[in-house]
N, C-alpha and C positions, 0 to 999 in steps of 0.2 A: 834890494833892501839896504840896512841901512846895516851895518855889523858894527858889532859892540867893539870895544875896543881892546886888546890883548897883547898891546905891546909889553907891558907888565911880566908875560908869560918870558919873556927872552929877557931878563931884568939877571938873571945870573943867579936867584937867592931860590930857584926851583931846582932842581938836580933829576930828582925823577918823577914824577905821578901819574895818574889817569882816573880816566870823568868819562863814566861810562852811561846812558841814556834810556830807559825800557819803557815802553807805551804801557802804558793801561794798570801798570803797577803802583802800589802805597809804598812809602818811604819802607817800611817795615818787611814788605814784601818783598821790596829788590832786595835789602838786606838778607833774608833767609836763601832766596834762590842762589843768590853770591855766595853762599857757604858759610855766613857771619852768623856768632854765637847770640839770638836776640834777646838771651833772657840775662844779658848786661846791660840794655838800652842805655843811654846816659844822654842830654844836649850840650852839646860839646861844639866847641871851635876846634879850628885844625890845631894849634899850641893846645890846648888843652884836651883834646886824644893825647899829641903822641906823648905830654907828661904824665899821664894815666895810662900808657897802655901796659899790659900785664910784661916780665920778663918774655923776650921773643920765640916761639917754640920753633924756627924755623923762617928764611928767608918769604915767604904769603904770607906768613904771620903779619900783621898790623887792624891800624882802626881804619874801619870805614865807615865816614860822615854820606846822610844818607837826607833827602827833601823830594816833596813832592811840587813840580810847578808843573802847573797847567792840566796835559795829560800823557806827562812825562815823568817817573819816577827819576831823581838824578843819585849816583853813586861817587863821591870824590875821595881819592885814595893817593898818597903818599907814601914813597918807596916799595909799596907793590901795589901790583897791574892783575888782582884780583880778574875783574873786569875786560881786560883784555886774554882770556884765559880763555878758548874758544869748548869748553866742557861748561862752563860758567853763560858764558854767550848762550848758549845753547838752551839752558835751562833760563836766560832772563828775557828772550826771545821765543819763549815755548809761546803760543795764542798768540804776540804778539809782533812789534820788530822792536831793535838791541844797538845800541852807535856807541863803538865806544875809544878813546885816544888814548892809546900807551905812550908814554914819552919820559926819555933818561937820555944822557948824555951821550949812549951808545945807539940805540935804537928810537925809532916810532912808528908807533904801531897804526891802523888805523883799523878797524872792522865792521859793518852794514852785516845783521842778520835778521830774517823775517821768520818765523816760525820754524827757528830748530838749526833753518839752513843759513851757511854762512857767502851772501851774497858776491858783496863786492868784500875785497882786502888790499891791503897797502904797505909796503914801511914809507914814511910823512919823508922822507928824504928821498926817495924815489919813487914818486906817486906812479908815473910814466909805464911802473910794474907792478900789471895789477893782479889779483884771482879770485878764485871762485866763481859758482854757477855762473852771475851775469856779470865780471868785474866792470864792464864800462857801464852797468845802470848809470855810477854819478859822476858820471865824466862830463858833461856841463856842469853840476853843479860844480864839480874841481873846478873848472875853467874859471866858471862864473864866481869864484870864494879866492882865484888865484894861486892856486895850488900848482896849476898847469898854464902850460902857455895859450893865450886864445888861440883861435883858427886863425884872425891875422898876424900871429908870429908876435904878440904885445908878450915882453918878458914877466919870472913871475916877481915880481914886488914884493912877496913878504916870507915868515918863516913861518920851515914847516909847521912850528905847533902853532906859531896863529893860523896858516891857512887850514889848519883841521878842526881847529876849535871853532874859524869861520863855516868851516863845512856840518859843523853841529847843530851849527845856530842854523842855518841852511835849508836843512834836512828838518828839526826840529822846534826849530823858531822861539828855540833858549838858549838866552845866553848866559853863559857860566861867566860874574864878572871875582876881579880879585875879592870885593867885598865879602861873597858866596865862596870862596874859596879856601880862605884864612878866617874868615872871624866870626862871621855869623856859626849862631850857636846851631847843629844842625843833629839829629837822630844821629846817635852815632853805634856801635859796635863795634868787633875784633873779629876778623880774618878767622877761621878754624882750621889751623895745618893737617 
């Protein structure tokens, strides 16, 4: 598989982000399941969403932008990590599958859930330590995208952020590019803390 270009994730401009995909949901349904107030929907870029953000009522309140790409609803967050919250991931994967990566300068978390069950999860900076009901389910894909060294011992040659986004692409077929992350006007709602 030819992977998208994700070097922009390592530019230093992005302190924290969360990207979550849920199969079979509309953008609005994914926002609702994530715990957003869908009575305030607007089509906004990332900058517009941050500018219009109401006063924060807590660390987990903020804008979530959403789109439908193929079979997948895509949720994009900055400064919040709702998509990686286990209760949210359970709701998003109910009757379907969901994948999420949340990353900050302190920790990275990758989660894959099917029908409300956490199948595999790991800290993106230490992908050798995995957990879930089938922690090795994504092992071949993790090696293929460069998150883990190959069986032949080839070293990991990409950052954990780039590897996590490649893994999302490997699982879903969806590429999140820089324009989608920042510039595209996407359906936007605010998390209710």
